[in-house]
LOMI-998085 format. One record per atom (N, C-alpha, C): z, y, x. Coordinates in steps of 0.05 Angstrom, whole numbers, padded with zeros to 5 digits, always signed. Each point is the difference from the previous one (the first is absolute). Layout:
N
ZYX
...
% end
This chain:
357
+01117-00770+02973
-00026+00012-00008
-00021-00021+00001
+00001-00017+00019
-00019-00022+00002
+00003-00019-00023
+00025-00003-00009
+00005-00019-00023
-00013+00011-00025
+00003+00025-00006
-00012+00012-00025
-00030-00002+00002
-00012+00004+00021
-00029-00002+00002
-00009-00028-00006
+00015-00020+00009
-00007-00028-00006
+00001-00006-00030
+00020+00010-00012
+00002-00004-00030
-00024+00013-00014
-00008+00023+00007
-00022+00013-00014
-00025-00016+00005
-00004-00011+00025
-00024-00015+00006
+00000-00025-00017
+00023-00012-00006
+00001-00025-00016
-00007+00005-00029
+00009+00023-00010
-00006+00006-00029
-00029+00006-00003
-00013+00013+00018
-00029+00006-00002
-00015-00025+00001
+00007-00019+00018
-00014-00025+00002
+00002-00016-00026
+00025-00001-00012
+00004-00015-00025
-00017+00012-00022
-00003+00026-00003
-00016+00013-00021
-00029-00007+00003
-00010+00000+00026
-00028-00006+00004
-00006-00028-00007
+00019-00018+00005
-00004-00029-00007
-00002-00003-00030
+00016+00013-00016
-00001-00002-00029
-00026+00011-00011
-00010+00022+00010
-00025+00011-00009
-00023-00019+00005
-00001-00013+00023
-00021-00018+00006
+00000-00024-00018
+00024-00009-00008
+00002-00023-00018
-00010+00007-00028
+00006+00024-00009
-00010+00009-00026
-00030+00002-00001
-00012+00009+00020
-00030+00002+00001
-00012-00027+00000
+00011-00020+00011
-00011-00026+00001
+00000-00014-00027
+00020+00006-00019
+00002-00013-00026
-00016+00014-00022
-00011+00024+00003
-00015+00015-00020
-00027-00012-00003
-00010-00006-00024
-00027-00013-00004
-00022+00018+00009
-00021-00013+00010
-00023+00015+00010
-00017+00012-00022
+00001-00011-00024
-00016+00010-00023
+00016-00004-00026
-00006+00016-00021
+00015-00003-00026
-00005-00027-00012
+00020-00010-00014
-00002-00026-00013
-00015+00002-00028
-00008+00023-00009
-00014+00003-00026
-00024+00018+00005
-00020-00002-00018
-00024+00015+00003
+00005+00029-00006
-00012+00018+00016
+00002+00029-00005
-00026+00011-00010
-00021-00017-00006
-00026+00009-00010
-00004-00011-00029
-00015+00014-00016
-00006-00010-00027
-00017-00025+00001
+00004-00018-00019
-00014-00025-00001
-00020+00001-00023
-00019-00018+00000
-00021-00002-00021
+00013-00010-00026
-00010+00010-00023
+00010-00008-00026
+00021+00018-00011
+00005+00023+00013
+00019+00019-00010
+00028-00005+00007
+00006-00021+00017
+00027-00005+00008
+00009+00020+00021
+00024+00009-00003
+00010+00020+00019
+00013-00014+00024
+00017+00016+00013
+00013-00010+00025
+00022-00019-00007
+00009-00001-00025
+00022-00017-00007
-00010-00025-00013
+00013-00022+00005
-00009-00025-00012
+00004+00000-00030
-00016-00015-00014
+00003-00001-00030
+00026-00013-00007
+00009+00006-00024
+00026-00011-00009
-00002-00030-00004
+00021-00013+00005
+00000-00029-00002
+00006-00007-00029
-00011-00024-00009
+00005-00010-00027
+00028-00011-00002
+00012+00005-00024
+00027-00010-00005
-00001-00030-00006
+00015-00015+00015
+00000-00028-00004
+00017-00007-00025
-00006-00022-00013
+00017-00008-00023
+00029-00003+00009
+00017+00002-00021
+00029-00001+00005
+00008-00027+00013
+00014+00001+00022
+00009-00024+00013
-00018-00009+00023
-00024+00012+00005
-00018-00008+00021
+00000+00023+00021
-00004-00007+00025
-00001+00021+00021
-00025+00017-00002
+00003+00024+00009
-00023+00018-00001
-00019-00006+00023
-00026-00002-00006
-00020-00007+00021
-00004+00024+00017
+00000-00004+00027
-00005+00023+00018
-00029+00009-00001
-00018-00018-00007
-00029+00008-00001
-00008+00003-00030
+00012+00020-00013
-00007+00005-00028
-00027+00011-00003
-00014-00009-00022
-00027+00010-00006
+00002+00026-00015
-00020+00019+00005
+00000+00025-00015
-00007-00004-00029
+00006+00021-00017
-00007-00001-00029
-00030-00002-00003
-00010-00016-00020
-00029-00001-00004
-00011+00027-00008
-00024+00007+00010
-00013+00025-00007
-00013-00002-00027
+00000+00022-00017
-00013-00001-00027
-00030-00004+00003
-00013-00013-00019
-00029-00004+00000
-00014+00027-00006
-00024+00001+00011
-00015+00025-00003
-00009+00005-00028
-00007-00021-00016
-00010+00003-00027
+00015-00019-00018
+00001+00008-00026
+00014-00016-00020
-00017-00023-00009
+00011-00023-00008
-00017-00022-00009
-00013+00007-00026
-00024-00009-00003
-00016+00006-00024
-00006-00027-00013
+00004-00001-00026
-00006-00025-00015
-00007+00007-00029
-00009-00020-00015
-00008+00003-00027
+00024-00006-00018
+00005+00017-00020
+00022-00003-00019
-00011-00007-00027
+00009-00023-00010
-00009-00008-00027
+00013+00017-00021
-00014+00008-00020
+00011+00017-00022
-00019+00000-00024
+00008+00014-00020
-00016+00002-00024
+00012+00021-00019
-00012+00004-00023
+00010+00019-00020
+00024-00011-00015
+00017+00018-00010
+00024-00008-00015
-00009-00012-00027
+00016-00019-00010
-00007-00011-00026
+00003+00021-00022
-00016-00002-00022
+00002+00019-00022
+00028+00000-00012
+00009+00023-00010
+00027+00001-00013
+00001-00017-00025
+00023-00012-00004
+00005-00018-00023
+00010+00017-00023
-00014-00001-00022
+00008+00015-00024
+00018-00017-00018
+00025+00010-00004
+00019-00015-00016
+00000+00010-00029
-00007-00016-00018
-00001+00007-00028
+00026-00009-00014
+00015+00020-00011
+00025-00008-00013
-00005-00018-00024
+00019-00018-00003
-00003-00019-00021
+00004+00013-00027
-00016-00005-00019
+00001+00012-00026
+00019-00017-00018
+00018+00013-00015
+00017-00016-00018
-00016-00013-00021
+00010-00023-00007
-00015-00015-00020
+00003+00012-00028
+00023+00017-00004
+00004+00011-00027
+00013+00028+00004
-00012+00020-00012
+00011+00027+00001
+00010+00007-00028
+00026+00004-00003
+00010+00006-00027
-00010+00027-00010
-00006+00003-00025
-00010+00026-00010
+00023+00021+00000
-00007+00025+00003
+00019+00022-00001
+00012+00001-00028
+00027+00005-00002
+00011+00002-00027
-00010+00025-00015
-00003-00003-00025
-00010+00022-00016
+00021+00006-00021
+00004+00026-00005
+00019+00009-00020
-00014+00016-00021
+00010-00002-00024
-00013+00016-00022
+00005+00029+00004
-00021+00016-00003
+00003+00029+00003
+00015+00011-00024
+00018+00019+00005
+00015+00012-00022
-00019+00015-00018
+00005-00003-00025
-00018+00013-00020
+00005+00030+00000
+00026+00009+00004
+00006+00029+00000
+00000+00011-00028
-00002-00016-00020
-00001+00009-00028
+00028-00004-00012
+00012+00022-00010
+00026-00001-00013
-00004+00005-00030
+00010-00019-00016
-00002+00003-00029
+00022+00017-00011
-00006+00021-00015
+00021+00017-00011
+00016-00015-00021
+00026+00007-00002
+00018-00013-00019
+00014+00021-00017
+00026-00005-00003
+00017+00018-00017
+00005+00026+00015
+00011+00019-00015
+00006+00027+00010
+00030+00004+00000
+00010+00012+00022
+00029+00007+00002
+00003+00030-00002
+00020+00009-00015
+00005+00028-00003
+00020+00010+00021
-00007+00021+00015
+00016+00011+00021
+00024+00015-00012
+00024-00006+00011
+00025+00012-00008
+00009+00021+00020
+00018+00018-00007
+00011+00019+00020
+00012-00014+00024
-00008+00008+00023
+00010-00012+00025
-00016-00023+00010
-00020-00010-00015
-00017-00022+00009
-00019+00010+00022
-00007-00018+00017
-00020+00005+00021
-00021-00022+00000
-00023+00006+00011
-00021-00020+00000
+00007-00024+00017
+00016+00004+00021
+00008-00023+00016
+00020-00017-00015
+00018+00013-00016
+00019-00016-00016
-00015-00016-00021
-00021+00011-00012
-00015-00016-00020
-00013-00024+00014
-00011+00005+00024
-00013-00022+00015
+00020-00022+00006
+00024+00007+00009
+00020-00020+00007
+00008-00016-00025
+00005+00014-00022
+00009-00013-00024
-00021-00020-00011
-00025+00008+00001
-00021-00017-00012
-00016-00015+00020
+00011-00002+00025
-00013-00017+00021
-00029+00007+00004
-00006+00026+00002
-00027+00009+00002
-00002+00020+00023
-00020-00003+00018
-00003+00020+00021
-00005+00028-00011
+00012+00020+00014
-00003+00027-00010
-00029+00009-00001
-00016-00009+00020
-00028+00007+00001
-00015-00011-00025
+00008-00023-00009
-00013-00011-00024
+00006+00018-00025
+00025+00009-00002
+00007+00018-00022
-00016+00027+00002
-00002+00010+00024
-00015+00025+00004
-00029-00004-00008
-00013-00023+00008
-00028-00004-00007
-00004-00005-00029
+00018-00014-00013
-00003-00006-00029
+00003+00025-00017
+00016+00019+00010
+00006+00024-00016
-00012+00026+00010
-00014-00002+00023
-00013+00024+00011
+00020+00022+00006
+00022-00008+00015
+00022+00019+00005
-00005+00017+00024
-00021-00005+00015
-00005+00016+00024
+00015-00010+00024
-00004+00012+00023
+00012-00010+00025
+00031+00002+00000
+00012+00019-00015
+00029+00003+00001
+00014-00017-00021
-00015-00011-00019
+00012-00017-00020
+00020+00015-00018
-00007+00025-00007
+00018+00017-00016
+00001-00010-00029
+00025-00001-00011
+00004-00008-00027
+00019+00020-00014
+00000+00000-00027
+00017+00018-00015
+00015-00015-00021
+00022+00010-00009
+00016-00013-00021
-00017-00002-00025
+00001-00023-00013
-00015-00006-00024
-00028-00010+00005
-00010+00000+00024
-00026-00010+00006
-00001-00030-00003
-00022-00011-00010
-00002-00029-00003
-00017-00011+00024
+00012-00018+00014
-00012-00011+00024
-00010-00028-00007
-00026-00005+00004
-00012-00026-00005
+00008-00019+00022
+00010-00023-00008
+00008-00021+00019
-00022-00021+00001
-00002-00015+00022
-00020-00022+00000
+00009-00023-00018
-00019-00016-00009
+00006-00021-00018
+00019-00021+00012
+00000-00002+00027
+00018-00020+00013
+00027+00012+00007
+00007+00023-00010
+00027+00012+00006
+00022-00017-00011
+00023+00000+00014
+00024-00015-00008
+00023+00020+00001
+00014+00002-00022
+00023+00018-00002
+00025-00014+00012
+00009+00010+00024
+00023-00012+00013
+00026+00013-00007
+00000+00018-00019
+00024+00014-00008
+00000+00029+00007
+00019+00014-00010
+00001+00029+00005
+00005+00007+00029
-00017+00017+00010
+00003+00010+00027
+00014+00028-00002
+00016+00008+00020
+00012+00027-00002
-00021+00022-00004
-00025-00005+00008
-00021+00020-00004
-00022-00009-00020
+00008-00018-00017
-00018-00009-00022
+00018-00011-00022
+00010+00018-00017
+00022-00007-00019
-00009-00003-00028
-00026+00002-00006
-00009-00001-00027
+00000-00028-00012
-00004-00002-00026
-00001-00027-00013
-00024-00016+00009
+00002-00026-00001
-00022-00017+00009
-00022+00002-00021
-00025+00005+00008
-00022+00002-00019
-00007-00028-00011
-00010+00000-00025
-00007-00025-00013
-00024-00012+00015
+00001-00027+00002
-00022-00014+00013
+00004-00005+00030
+00021+00011+00012
+00005-00005+00028
+00019-00023+00003
-00006-00018+00018
+00016-00024+00005
+00028+00008+00010
+00021-00011-00012
+00027+00005+00009
+00012-00028+00006
+00007-00006+00025
+00010-00027+00006
+00027-00005-00012
+00010-00024+00005
+00027-00008-00010
+00002+00002-00030
-00019-00011-00014
+00000-00001-00029
+00003+00027-00013
-00014+00019+00011
-00001+00026-00012
+00023+00018+00009
+00019-00010+00016
+00022+00017+00009
-00006+00010+00028
+00000+00026+00003
-00007+00012+00026
+00023-00004+00020
-00007-00007+00025
+00021-00003+00020
+00011+00027+00009
+00022+00000+00015
+00011+00026+00010
-00021+00015+00016
+00002+00026+00000
-00021+00016+00014
+00001-00004+00030
-00023-00002+00013
+00000-00003+00029
+00007+00026+00014
+00012-00001+00024
+00007+00025+00013
-00025+00014+00010
+00001+00027+00003
-00023+00015+00011
-00002-00006+00030
-00022+00009+00013
-00004-00006+00028
+00022+00011+00018
+00010+00024-00006
+00021+00012+00017
+00022+00011-00018
+00024-00011+00003
+00021+00009-00018
+00008+00029+00005
-00002+00009+00025
+00009+00028+00005
-00022+00020-00008
-00025-00009+00001
-00022+00019-00006
-00008+00000-00029
+00008-00020-00015
-00008-00001-00028
+00024-00010-00016
+00009+00017-00019
+00022-00007-00017
-00009+00002-00029
+00013-00012-00019
-00008+00002-00028
+00000+00029-00009
-00022+00008-00012
-00001+00027-00010
+00014+00002-00027
-00006-00019-00017
+00013-00001-00026
-00004-00028-00012
+00021-00013-00008
-00002-00026-00013
+00007+00003-00029
-00017-00011-00017
+00004+00003-00029
+00019-00022-00009
+00024+00008-00009
+00019-00020-00009
-00009-00012-00027
+00012-00022-00008
-00006-00012-00025
+00005+00019-00023
-00020+00003-00017
+00002+00019-00022
+00022-00009-00020
+00015+00019-00011
+00021-00008-00019
-00012-00009-00026
+00015-00014-00016
-00010-00010-00026
-00008+00023-00017
-00019-00005-00018
-00010+00020-00019
+00023+00010-00017
+00003+00026-00002
+00021+00012-00017
+00025+00005+00015
+00003-00011+00024
+00025+00004+00015
-00002+00027+00014
+00021+00016-00002
+00001+00026+00012
+00010-00003+00029
-00013+00015+00018
+00008-00002+00028
+00013+00027+00007
+00023-00001+00013
+00013+00026+00007
-00017+00015+00020
+00001+00027-00003
-00016+00016+00019
+00012-00001+00028
-00017+00007+00020
+00010+00001+00027
+00020+00022+00003
+00023-00007+00011
+00022+00019+00004
+00000+00009+00029
+00000+00026+00004
-00001+00011+00027
+00019+00023+00002
+00013+00003+00022
+00018+00023+00005
-00017+00025+00001
+00011+00023-00008
-00015+00025+00000
-00011+00007+00028
+00015-00006+00021
-00010+00006+00027
-00023-00018+00009
-00004-00022-00015
-00020-00019+00009
-00025+00000-00019
-00003+00022-00015
-00023+00002-00019
-00018+00022+00010
-00021-00007+00016
-00017+00020+00012
-00023+00008-00019
-00014+00021+00006
-00024+00007-00014
-00021-00020+00007
-00017-00007-00019
-00021-00021+00004
-00017+00007+00025
+00000-00019+00018
-00016+00004+00024
+00013+00017+00021
+00023+00012-00006
+00013+00017+00019
+00020-00014+00017
+00018+00014+00014
+00020-00013+00016
+00021-00014-00017
+00015-00017+00013
+00021-00015-00014
+00026+00003+00015
+00022+00002-00015
+00026+00002+00012
+00012-00028+00001
+00006-00010+00023
+00009-00027+00003
+00028-00001+00013
+00014-00022-00005
+00025-00006+00014
-00005-00020+00022
+00018+00000+00020
-00002-00020+00021
+00007-00027-00013
-00016-00021+00004
+00007-00026-00011
+00024-00012+00013
+00005+00006+00026
+00024-00008+00014
+00002+00019+00024
+00024+00006+00008
+00004+00018+00022
+00004-00017+00026
-00015+00009+00021
+00002-00014+00025
-00019+00012+00021
-00004-00014+00022
-00017+00009+00022
-00029-00006-00007
-00018+00018+00009
-00028-00004-00002
-00009-00017+00024
-00006-00025-00005
-00008-00019+00021
-00030+00001+00006
-00016+00004-00020
-00029+00003+00003
-00010+00023-00017
-00018+00015+00011
-00010+00023-00015
-00028-00005-00012
-00009+00018-00016
-00025-00002-00014
-00023+00005+00020
-00022-00016-00003
-00023+00005+00016
-00008-00023+00018
-00019+00005+00019
-00009-00022+00018
+00023-00010+00017
+00000-00026+00005
+00020-00013+00017
-00012-00015+00023
-00026+00004+00005
-00014-00013+00022
-00013-00026-00008
-00020-00009+00017
-00014-00025-00004
-00015+00000-00026
-00010+00024-00009
-00015+00002-00024
+00016-00002-00026
+00027-00001+00002
+00016-00003-00024
+00011+00027-00008
+00010+00001-00025
+00010+00025-00011
+00024-00006-00017
+00020+00017+00001
+00024-00003-00017
-00004+00020-00023
-00002-00011-00024
-00005+00017-00024
+00026+00011-00012
+00022-00003+00014
+00025+00011-00010
+00019+00004+00023
+00026-00003-00005
+00021+00002+00021
+00018-00024-00003
+00013-00008+00022
+00020-00021+00000
+00027+00012+00005
+00019-00006-00018
+00026+00012+00000
+00020-00021+00006
+00016+00003+00021
+00020-00019+00008
+00027+00006-00015
+00012-00021-00009
+00026+00002-00014
+00014-00027+00002
+00024-00001-00011
+00016-00025+00000
-00013-00021-00018
+00001-00025+00009
-00011-00022-00017
+00015-00001-00026
-00015-00002-00022
+00012-00001-00027
+00007+00027-00011
-00005+00022+00014
+00005+00027-00011
-00018+00005-00024
+00010+00016-00019
-00014+00005-00024
-00025+00017+00005
-00023-00008-00013
-00025+00015+00001
-00005+00011-00028
-00004+00026-00003
-00002+00012-00027
-00029+00011-00004
-00007+00003-00025
-00026+00012-00007
+00000+00030+00008
-00022+00008+00013
-00001+00028+00009
-00004+00019-00023
-00012-00010-00022
-00004+00017-00023
-00001-00018-00025
+00002+00012-00023
-00002-00016-00025
-00028-00010-00004
-00003-00023-00011
-00026-00011-00005
+00001-00029-00011
-00022-00014+00002
-00001-00027-00011
-00008-00019+00022
+00014-00023+00001
-00006-00020+00020
-00026-00014-00006
-00019+00001+00019
-00026-00012-00005
-00005-00025+00016
+00017-00006+00020
-00005-00024+00016
+00027-00007+00013
+00006-00026-00002
+00022-00012+00015
-00009-00027+00011
+00001-00004+00026
-00009-00026+00011
-00002+00001+00030
-00007-00023+00011
-00003-00003+00029
-00027-00011+00008
-00021+00005-00017
-00026-00011+00005
-00016+00017+00020
+00009+00023+00007
-00015+00018+00017
+00006-00007+00029
-00021-00006+00016
+00004-00008+00028
+00012+00023+00016
+00021-00006+00014
+00013+00019+00018
+00018+00020-00014
+00005-00003-00027
+00016+00019-00014
+00027-00012-00009
+00003-00026+00001
+00025-00012-00009
+00003+00004-00030
+00025-00001-00009
+00006+00005-00028
-00004+00030-00006
-00017+00006-00019
-00008+00027-00005
+00004+00008-00029
+00008+00025-00005
+00001+00012-00027
-00017+00025+00001
-00017+00002-00021
-00018+00024-00003
+00008+00014-00026
+00004+00026+00001
+00008+00016-00023
-00022+00021-00005
-00009+00002-00025
-00020+00021-00008
+00015+00023-00012
-00007+00024+00010
+00012+00025-00009
-00020+00018-00014
+00010+00021-00013
-00018+00019-00012
-00016+00015+00022
-00022+00012-00008
-00017+00015+00018
-00016-00016+00019
-00004-00026-00006
-00016-00017+00018
+00013-00009+00025
+00027+00001+00002
+00014-00008+00024
+00011-00029-00003
+00001-00013+00023
+00012-00027+00002
+00018+00000+00024
+00022-00015-00002
+00017-00005+00023
+00002-00030+00004
+00000-00008+00026
+00000-00028+00007
+00024-00006+00018
+00015-00021-00006
+00024-00008+00014
-00004-00028+00010
-00006-00003+00026
-00007-00026+00012
+00023-00011+00017
-00002-00026+00006
+00019-00015+00016
+00029+00002-00011
+00002-00003-00026
+00026+00000-00013
+00014-00026+00005
+00027+00000+00000
+00014-00025+00001
+00002-00013-00027
+00000+00017-00021
+00001-00010-00028
-00011+00022-00018
-00008-00007-00024
-00010+00019-00020
+00018-00003-00024
+00008+00023-00011
+00018+00001-00024
-00015+00009-00025
-00027+00002+00002
-00016+00008-00023
-00023-00020-00002
-00015+00002-00022
-00023-00018-00005
-00023+00016-00011
-00023-00012-00001
-00024+00014-00010
+00005+00012-00028
-00009+00025-00003
+00002+00013-00026
+00026+00014-00005
+00020-00002+00018
+00025+00014-00004
-00004+00030+00004
+00014+00016-00016
+00000+00029+00004
+00025+00007+00016
-00003+00016+00020
+00022+00007+00018
+00003+00030+00001
+00023+00009+00007
+00005+00029+00003
+00004+00005+00030
-00001+00025+00007
+00003+00008+00028
+00029-00007+00009
+00002-00013+00023
+00025-00008+00011
+00010-00027-00010
-00014-00013-00018
+00008-00027-00009
-00006-00021+00020
+00018-00019+00005
-00005-00021+00019
-00022-00018-00009
-00018-00006+00019
-00022-00018-00006
+00000-00024+00019
+00016+00001+00021
+00001-00023+00019
+00020+00006+00022
-00002-00017+00022
+00018+00003+00023
-00017-00001+00026
+00012+00009+00021
-00013+00000+00026
-00002-00028+00011
-00024-00007+00010
-00005-00027+00010
-00003-00002+00030
-00009-00023+00010
-00001-00005+00029
-00029-00008+00009
-00020+00005-00017
-00027-00011+00006
-00019+00021+00011
+00009+00024+00005
-00019+00021+00009
-00008-00002+00029
+00015-00016+00015
-00007-00003+00029
+00007+00023+00017
+00020+00015-00008
+00009+00024+00016
+00023-00007+00019
+00009-00025+00001
+00022-00007+00016
+00027+00005-00012
+00000+00010-00025
+00025+00006-00014
-00007+00002-00030
+00019-00001-00018
-00006+00002-00028
-00014+00027-00007
-00020-00001-00017
-00016+00024-00006
-00017-00006-00025
-00012+00022-00011
-00019-00003-00021
-00025+00016+00007
-00022-00006-00012
-00025+00015+00003
-00005+00016-00026
-00003+00026+00003
-00002+00018-00023
-00026+00015+00001
-00014+00000-00022
-00026+00015-00002
+00000+00017-00025
-00015+00023+00003
-00006+00017-00023
-00030+00003-00001
-00011-00005-00024
-00029+00001-00004
-00006+00017-00025
-00023+00013+00001
-00009+00017-00022
-00029-00008-00007
-00005-00004-00026
-00026-00007-00010
-00019+00023+00003
-00022-00004+00014
-00022+00019+00002
-00025-00014-00010
-00007+00006-00025
-00020-00016-00013
+00011-00027-00006
-00013-00021+00010
+00010-00027-00005
+00013-00012+00025
+00005+00016+00020
+00011-00010+00025
+00029+00011+00004
+00019-00018+00005
+00027+00008+00007
+00002+00008+00029
+00000+00025+00006
-00001+00010+00028
+00029+00002+00011
+00004-00011+00024
+00027+00001+00012
+00005+00029+00010
+00025+00009-00005
+00009+00027+00008
+00025-00005+00017
+00003+00016+00021
+00023-00002+00018
+00025+00006-00017
+00018-00020-00002
+00025+00005-00016
+00017+00023+00009
-00001+00006+00027
+00017+00022+00010
-00009+00027-00010
-00024+00002-00011
-00010+00026-00011
+00009+00004-00028
+00010-00021-00014
+00008+00003-00028
+00030-00007-00004
+00013-00012+00020
+00028-00005-00002
+00016+00025+00008
+00024+00003-00011
+00016+00024+00008
+00009-00002+00029
+00003+00024+00012
+00007+00001+00028
+00029-00008+00004
% end
């Protein structure tokens, strides 16, 4: 028991000794100021300045300089801006004069007169004699439609040139009109649209005086009443590849396209007289036109060959040609039209309305 009390007394003495040593090392006053200083500096020292790279930092760094109370005032030299410089473009030493053209006189001198034939049109006369249609209308006072009648004499301008017979201007050349190629007219030019305009009637060369011409021979079934319906035969039997009427893009088919074997026989649909054989019509290929009684015409286009010539008389069912390859149907075919004269115009009629069923 005495031993334990001694140990407790030793521990208490050791703790008291450590406390006394700690009190002796504690500073008697703080090492930094605890009161505000003059100049706005707080209790903490100002930041030290950063020394240049490679030099030791000074322990007694100076504080940042305080800003001045007022800005410096001084005199600034100045003046007004210089006046703007006006740049005058250089003038060319020579200005060429504007070209001048003679004003058209607008005066057309009348010349010879042409006699209108059956099937002629004012546009055909203009094409043949190299004259604008409006000039013909003005010279002859034809009105806005340019209507003409068979037997009417149309005044041509003095500068007109006869280029040959046009499918829609088939009369003789009037005296006093210039005909090129030493007086021989060239072949007729094609009309603007082969499908929309076909020869109405071509006047073949007149027979010699005193020579008798055989009358037109027609089968009884192909002789209609004047101006009435006509009984026709199929020119060739085959498929209808294109029908009569509009075909799109502002175009129109004035007949039907019949597909058949290449070289197959093509026959006259009715008795009549051949009025045109040729390939001058744009878009029609080799074409035969036959004139029938009652003002009817039949047209056989895109033939492979023709077995008749201008002025021949044919009977219904007689061969006039063969099926060709130029119709553009992707197979051999012909283009067939039926037209009827109404006044001086050959009007296209749907062939399926006059062909047998």
